[in-house]
C-alpha positions in Angstrom: 16.5 -4.8 26.0 17.0 -1.0 26.2 16.5 0.9 23.0 18.3 4.0 24.4 21.9 5.0 23.9 24.3 4.8 26.7 28.1 5.2 27.2 28.5 1.4 27.0 26.1 1.3 24.0 26.3 4.6 22.2 23.8 3.6 19.5 20.8 1.3 19.9 21.0 -1.8 17.8 18.5 -2.3 15.0 16.7 0.0 12.6 13.3 1.5 11.8 11.4 -0.4 9.1 8.1 0.4 7.6 5.6 -2.4 8.4 2.5 -0.9 6.8 1.8 1.8 4.3 -1.1 3.3 2.4 -0.3 5.1 -0.9 -1.4 8.8 -0.5 -3.7 10.2 -3.1 -6.1 13.2 -3.6 -9.5 12.2 -2.3 -12.2 12.2 -5.0 -15.4 14.1 -4.0 -17.4 10.8 -3.7 -14.8 9.4 -1.3 -14.7 12.3 1.2 -15.9 11.7 4.7 -19.7 11.6 4.5 -21.9 14.4 5.9 -21.8 15.9 8.4 -18.1 15.3 8.5 -17.6 17.2 5.3 -19.5 20.4 5.0 -18.8 23.9 3.5 -15.2 23.0 2.6 -14.4 21.9 6.1 -13.5 18.2 6.8 -13.6 16.4 10.1 -14.1 19.4 12.3 -14.5 18.4 16.0 -14.5 14.7 14.9 -12.8 11.5 15.9 -11.5 9.1 13.2 -10.7 5.5 14.2 -8.9 3.3 11.7 -7.3 -0.1 11.8 -4.2 -1.3 9.9 -2.7 -4.7 9.7 1.1 -4.6 10.1 3.4 -7.2 8.5 6.4 -7.4 10.7 6.3 -6.8 14.4 8.4 -4.8 16.9 8.6 -3.4 20.4 8.4 0.2 19.4 6.5 2.0 16.6 6.1 5.4 14.9 3.2 6.7 12.9 3.3 8.8 9.7 0.6 11.2 8.6 0.5 12.7 5.2 -0.9 16.0 3.9 0.6 15.4 0.4 -2.6 16.5 -1.4 -4.2 18.7 1.2 -5.6 22.1 0.2 -4.8 23.5 3.7 -2.7 22.6 6.7 -3.8 19.5 8.6 -4.2 20.3 12.3 -4.1 17.0 14.3 -5.2 17.6 17.9 -4.6 14.2 19.4 -3.7 10.6 18.4 -3.8 7.3 20.2 -2.9 3.7 19.3 -4.6 0.6 20.7 -5.2 -3.0 20.1 -8.6 -3.7 18.4 -11.0 -5.9 20.2 -10.4 -9.5 19.4 -7.4 -8.4 17.3 -9.8 -7.9 14.3 -9.6 -5.5 11.4 -12.2 -2.9 10.8 -13.8 -2.9 14.3 -14.6 0.3 16.3 -13.9 -1.1 19.8 -10.4 -1.6 21.3 -9.1 -3.9 24.0 -9.5 -2.4 27.5 -6.3 -0.9 28.9 -4.5 -0.9 25.6 -5.0 2.8 24.5 -1.7 4.8 24.5 -1.2 8.4 23.5 1.0 9.3 20.6 3.2 12.4 20.7 5.0 14.7 18.2 8.1 16.4 19.6 6.6 15.7 23.0 3.3 17.3 22.2 -0.1 15.8 21.8 -0.9 17.4 18.5 0.8 18.5 15.3 0.1 20.7 12.3 1.1 19.1 9.0 2.0 21.6 6.4 0.5 21.5 2.9 2.3 18.9 0.8 4.2 17.5 3.9 4.2 14.5 6.2 5.0 14.1 9.8 6.5 11.3 11.8 5.4 10.7 15.4 7.8 10.2 18.4 8.7 6.6 19.0 6.3 4.8 21.3 7.0 1.7 23.3 4.1 -0.4 22.1 4.8 -4.0 21.3 3.0 -5.2 18.1 3.2 -8.7 16.8 3.6 -9.8 13.2 0.4 -9.8 11.1 -1.4 -8.0 13.9 -4.0 -5.4 13.6 -3.4 -1.9 15.1 -6.0 0.7 15.9 -5.1 4.4 15.3 -7.5 7.0 16.5 -7.2 10.7 15.5 -9.1 13.7 16.8 -9.3 17.0 14.8 -10.7 19.9 16.8 -10.6 22.4 14.0 -10.8 20.1 11.1 -9.0 20.6 7.8 -10.2 23.8 6.1 -10.4 22.4 2.6 -12.1 19.6 0.7 -8.8 18.7 -0.9 -7.8 15.9 1.4 -5.2 13.2 1.4 -6.5 9.6 1.8 -6.4 6.1 0.5 -9.9 5.3 -0.7 -9.2 1.6 -1.5 -8.6 0.6 2.1 -11.1 -2.3 2.0 -11.0 -1.8 5.7 -13.8 -0.1 7.7 -13.1 3.1 9.5 -15.2 5.0 12.1 -16.2 8.6 12.4 -17.8 10.2 15.5 -18.4 13.8 16.5 -16.4 15.0 19.5 -13.1 13.9 21.1 -13.1 10.1 21.7 -9.4 9.2 21.1 -9.3 7.3 24.4 -12.7 5.7 24.2 -13.0 1.9 24.4 -15.8 1.9 21.8 -17.6 4.4 19.5 -21.3 3.6 19.6 -23.3 5.4 17.0 -20.3 6.1 14.8 -20.6 6.5 11.0 -18.6 3.9 9.0 -16.7 4.4 5.8 -14.3 2.0 4.0 -11.5 4.5 3.4 -8.3 5.5 5.2 -7.5 9.2 5.8 -4.2 10.9 6.6 -2.5 7.8 8.0 0.2 6.8 5.5 2.7 4.6 7.3 3.6 2.6 10.4 7.2 1.9 11.3 8.5 -0.6 13.8 11.9 -0.8 15.4 13.5 -4.1 14.2 16.2 -5.6 16.4 17.1 -8.0 13.6 17.6 -5.2 11.1 14.6 -6.2 9.0 14.0 -5.2 5.4 10.9 -4.4 3.3 9.5 -5.1 -0.2 7.3 -2.5 -1.9 4.5 -3.8 -4.2 3.8 -1.0 -6.6 0.7 -1.4 -8.7 -2.9 -0.6 -9.5 -6.2 -2.1 -8.3 -4.9 -5.6 -8.7 -2.4 -4.8 -6.0 -4.7 -2.5 -4.0 -7.0 -5.5 -3.8 -10.2 -4.9 -5.8 -12.2 -8.1 -5.5 -10.7 -9.0 -2.1 -12.7 -9.2 1.1 -13.5 -6.1 3.1 -11.7 -6.4 6.4 -10.3 -9.8 5.2 -6.8 -8.7 4.3 -6.6 -11.2 1.5 -5.0 -9.1 -1.3 -2.0 -10.7 -2.9 0.5 -8.7 -0.9 -1.3 -9.8 2.3 -0.9 -13.4 1.2 2.7 -12.9 0.3 3.3 -11.4 3.8 1.9 -14.5 5.5 4.1 -16.7 3.4 7.2 -14.7 4.3 6.3 -14.8 8.0 6.1 -18.6 7.9 9.8 -19.0 6.9 12.6 -18.2 9.4 14.8 -16.8 6.6 12.2 -14.3 5.5 10.2 -13.7 8.7 11.7 -10.2 9.1 10.7 -9.0 5.6 7.9 -6.4 5.6 5.4 -6.1 2.7 4.4 -2.5 1.8 1.3 -2.3 -0.4 1.6 0.8 -2.6 -1.3 -0.1 -4.9 -3.7 2.5 -6.1 -6.9 1.5 -7.9 -7.1 3.1 -11.4 -3.5 4.1 -11.3 -1.3 4.2 -14.4 2.5 4.0 -15.0 2.8 7.3 -17.0 -0.8 8.3 -17.8 -3.5 10.3 -16.1 -5.3 7.7 -14.0 -6.3 7.9 -10.4 -3.6 9.0 -8.1 -0.3 10.3 -9.3 1.2 8.1 -12.0 3.8 5.6 -10.9 6.7 7.7 -12.3 5.5 10.7 -10.4 4.9 8.9 -7.1 7.9 6.6 -7.3 10.3 8.6 -5.0 7.7 9.1 -2.2 6.2 5.6 -2.4 9.3 3.4 -2.9 12.8 4.6 -1.7 11.4 7.0 0.9 10.0 4.1 2.8 12.2 2.8 5.6 14.1 -0.4 5.0 13.2 -1.0 1.4 15.4 -3.6 -0.3 13.1 -4.8 -3.1 10.3 -3.6 -5.4 7.7 -5.7 -7.2 6.4 -3.7 -10.1 3.0 -5.0 -11.3 1.4 -2.2 -13.2 0.5 -1.0 -16.8 -2.8 -2.6 -17.7 -4.6 0.7 -17.2 -2.2 2.5 -19.5 -3.1 0.0 -22.2 -6.8 -0.1 -21.4 -7.5 3.6 -21.4 -5.5 4.4 -24.6 -7.1 4.3 -28.0 -7.6 0.8 -29.3 -5.6 1.2 -32.5 -2.4 -0.5 -33.6 -0.5 2.8 -33.8 -1.5 4.1 -30.4 -1.1 0.8 -28.6 2.4 0.5 -30.1 3.3 3.9 -28.7 1.9 2.9 -25.3 4.0 -0.3 -25.3 7.1 1.7 -26.1 6.3 4.2 -23.4 5.6 1.6 -20.8 8.8 -0.3 -21.4 10.7 3.0 -21.2 9.0 3.9 -17.9 9.7 0.5 -16.4 13.4 1.0 -17.3 13.3 4.4 -15.7 12.0 3.0 -12.4 14.6 0.2 -12.4 17.4 2.7 -12.8 16.0 4.9 -10.0 15.5 1.9 -7.7 19.0 0.6 -8.4 20.4 4.0 -7.4 19.0 3.3 -3.9 20.3 -0.3 -3.8 16.7 -1.6 -4.4 16.3 -4.7 -6.6 13.3 -4.7 -8.9 11.2 -7.7 -9.8 8.9 -7.2 -12.8 5.5 -8.9 -12.9 3.8 -9.7 -16.2 0.4 -8.1 -16.9 -2.6 -10.4 -16.2 -5.3 -11.1 -18.8 -8.0 -8.6 -19.8 -10.0 -10.7 -22.3 -13.7 -10.3 -21.9 -13.5 -7.0 -19.9 -16.2 -4.7 -21.2 -14.0 -1.5 -21.1 -10.5 -2.8 -22.1 -11.0 -5.8 -24.4 -11.4 -4.2 -27.9 -12.9 -6.2 -30.8 -9.7 -5.8 -32.9 -7.5 -7.3 -30.2 -5.1 -4.3 -30.3 -4.9 -4.0 -26.5 -4.4 -7.8 -26.1 -1.6 -7.7 -28.6 0.0 -4.8 -26.8 -0.3 -6.7 -23.5 1.5 -9.7 -25.0 4.2 -7.4 -26.3 4.7 -5.8 -22.9 4.9 -9.2 -21.3 7.4 -10.5 -23.7 9.6 -7.4 -23.0 9.3 -8.0 -19.2 10.3 -11.6 -19.6 13.1 -11.1 -22.0 14.6 -7.6 -21.7 17.0 -8.5 -18.9 16.2 -5.1 -17.3 14.6 -6.6 -14.2 16.5 -8.4 -11.4 13.9 -11.2 -11.6 10.6 -11.8 -13.4 7.3 -12.9 -11.8 5.1 -14.4 -14.5 1.8 -13.5 -13.0 0.2 -13.8 -16.5 1.1 -17.5 -16.7 -0.2 -18.1 -13.1 -3.8 -16.8 -13.6 -4.6 -17.2 -17.3 -7.0 -19.7 -18.5 -5.1 -22.5 -20.2 -8.0 -23.0 -22.6 -8.2 -19.3 -23.5 -5.0 -17.5 -22.4 -6.6 -14.1 -23.2 -8.8 -14.6 -20.1 -8.5 -15.2 -16.4 -9.2 -18.7 -15.1 -12.8 -18.8 -14.0 -12.1 -19.4 -10.3 -9.8 -16.4 -10.3 -12.2 -14.0 -12.1 -14.0 -11.5 -9.8 -16.6 -11.1 -12.5 -15.5 -8.3 -14.7 -12.7 -10.4 -16.4 -10.0 -8.1 -15.1 -10.0 -8.1 -11.3 -9.4 -11.2 -9.2 -11.1 -13.2 -6.4 -9.2 -13.9 -3.1 -8.3 -17.3 -4.7 -6.7 -15.5 -7.6 -4.7 -13.2 -5.3 -3.6 -16.2 -3.3 -2.4 -17.8 -6.5 -0.3 -14.7 -7.3 1.3 -14.7 -3.9 1.9 -18.5 -3.9 3.8 -18.1 -7.2 6.4 -15.7 -5.8 9.7 -17.5 -4.9 10.5 -16.7 -1.3 14.2 -17.0 -2.0 14.0 -13.7 -3.8 13.8 -12.1 -0.3 16.4 -14.3 1.4 19.4 -12.8 3.2 21.6 -13.6 0.2 19.4 -11.4 -2.0 19.3 -8.3 0.2 22.5 -6.8 -1.1 25.2 -7.3 -3.7 24.8 -8.9 -7.1 21.7 -8.9 -9.2 19.8 -12.2 -9.0 18.9 -14.3 -12.0 15.3 -14.0 -13.3 12.9 -16.8 -12.4 
């Protein structure tokens, strides 16, 4: 079917929908590209960067988005290609022969991304299936003239760096590997069915700490697979906007959720729902006293309400997730139990306030029935805060898929579950 307008069909049917995202953040010094790809304040000069990303919904056409949100200088991208990774696998450096296609920007091979900005590529006819991995290769001739760089360090996916221009290469022998994404912030597909997306906004529990590198077994990945298996929800994309160490209103890693909300939620194409699963870092980094924790509880609930109001203004429904246990964690579990008491208070507010369009009781799903302050043993990654792939699967399996059915895409607010 043609995607172009004609006198008989003045507008192509369908819409652009984000199928994959990575939440942009300022790269910490330890997460910059390793030497020699970072030197003397210059990043990725005369270097090729090859990255893989696993889409959620598929389509016949795609567009790429590159972010310079936190760059200290313009980002001069010389050339970009897309391809299918060899074997369809995540985190590999080789691509399938004959699959490499050039990406353009206003018809040109390269683009300069201004400081604080993002760019969207031209549409490219490149069929990609649901739950498929995609290889994106970028060449920077001049590099970025700053060590302030936009990235997503918690990719849990292996990327490849090699000196010189290799955007069309089938393989990158001798490349340096790093488990971070740089610059690439989104992939959109053209959906003939008019698909929609759900954003999962959160911290390291959504970003996937404890999941398998190149395994794509975070809870949003598992949710995506479940949605794909049902005809009524097969066109629902899952956009993981988790940032490890992030806070709702405090100064954690990456911009706080209130600050990044507009860019990471309503600015994404096709968003109809938001799952908000964040707040444990606000509690865990605040002073462990009754007075301070009470203030954090009040601030958290007020912030949640702010995000719901802002989402509803864009026609986005918000599903609130209760905070998972922290008992036994060396940094967050205080002897006086003040943070645990605060967590319980936040969770009771999430369950009973009526602010959210639905409630996902993640706490009930993963807590140890014998000691509800703690994670179940099989779900505990080892630090008593982050989860194993089994724990993330349990979270995803607990999400009612009817929350994303066609009847819940527009109109009245749904009843909490």
